[in-house]
C-alpha positions in Angstrom: 23.5 55.8 -97.4 23.5 59.5 -97.9 25.4 61.4 -95.3 25.8 65.2 -95.1 28.1 66.7 -92.5 28.1 70.5 -92.1 30.8 72.5 -90.4 32.3 76.0 -90.0 29.6 77.7 -88.0 30.3 79.9 -85.0 29.7 83.2 -83.3 30.6 86.3 -85.4 30.0 90.0 -85.0 27.7 91.9 -87.4 29.6 92.6 -90.6 31.8 89.6 -90.2 32.3 86.6 -92.4 32.1 82.8 -92.1 32.7 80.0 -94.5 30.5 76.9 -94.1 31.4 73.5 -95.6 29.4 70.4 -96.2 31.0 67.0 -96.7 28.9 64.5 -98.6 29.1 60.8 -99.0 26.9 57.8 -100.0 25.8 59.1 -103.4 27.2 60.2 -106.8 28.0 63.7 -105.7 28.7 65.1 -109.1 25.3 64.1 -110.4 23.3 66.2 -108.0 22.6 69.9 -107.5 23.3 70.9 -103.9 21.8 73.5 -101.6 22.2 75.3 -98.4 19.2 75.8 -96.1 18.8 77.6 -92.8 16.3 77.5 -89.9 16.1 80.3 -87.4 14.4 79.8 -84.0 10.6 79.8 -84.4 10.8 79.9 -88.2 10.5 77.4 -91.0 13.5 76.1 -92.8 14.3 78.1 -95.9 16.4 77.7 -99.0 19.4 80.0 -98.9 21.5 79.1 -102.0 21.7 76.3 -104.5 24.2 75.2 -107.1 23.8 72.9 -110.1 25.7 69.6 -110.4 28.5 71.1 -112.5 28.5 74.4 -110.7 27.3 76.4 -113.8 24.0 77.6 -112.3 23.5 79.2 -108.9 20.6 80.8 -107.1 20.2 82.7 -103.9 17.4 83.9 -101.6 16.8 87.6 -102.0 17.9 88.1 -98.4 21.4 86.9 -99.0 22.1 88.0 -102.6 25.4 89.8 -103.0 26.5 88.7 -99.5 26.7 84.9 -99.8 28.4 82.7 -102.4 27.9 79.0 -102.9 30.6 76.8 -104.5 31.4 73.2 -104.8 34.3 70.9 -105.4 33.2 67.7 -107.0 36.6 66.0 -106.6 36.4 66.6 -102.8 32.7 66.1 -102.6 32.2 69.3 -100.7 29.9 72.3 -101.1 30.7 75.5 -99.3 28.9 78.7 -98.4 30.9 81.9 -98.1 29.0 84.3 -96.0 30.0 88.0 -95.8 28.5 91.1 -94.3 26.6 89.0 -91.8 23.6 90.4 -90.1 21.9 89.3 -86.8 19.0 88.0 -88.9 21.3 85.5 -90.5 21.4 83.7 -87.1 20.2 80.2 -87.7 21.2 76.5 -88.0 22.5 76.0 -91.5 22.1 72.7 -93.4 23.1 71.4 -96.7 21.1 69.0 -98.9 20.8 67.5 -102.3 18.6 69.2 -104.9 18.2 72.6 -106.4 14.7 73.7 -105.4 13.6 71.2 -102.8 15.6 68.8 -100.5 16.1 65.3 -101.8 18.1 63.7 -99.0 18.2 63.4 -95.2 19.1 66.3 -93.0 22.4 66.3 -91.2 23.0 67.9 -87.8 23.5 71.3 -89.2 26.0 74.0 -88.1 25.0 76.9 -85.8 25.7 80.4 -87.0 25.2 83.2 -84.5 25.6 86.8 -85.5 25.8 89.1 -82.5 27.8 91.8 -80.9 
């Protein structure tokens, strides 16, 4: 079955950086677009970034453009999210999932990102 395990979150000061990673198993990874989502307290889960199956197409939420970069390694079955210039409003639980515009798989446990001084 599909399994998605997120890691790399933590506490970081405003302006800092973090790199999240998602390890995927249970499906043909290279055949699916992958995405990162986040859910802040009291808010709905939102799409942050997505990457096509071969990595040639990417998209980002307006709130993270020019600060976040999504990438993938099909050989390692991982999808990463490099987050720079972090802001307090980036504080959320971050999840990865299959798909480019809507989630196609189950949700993992997520990884907590807290941006605070």
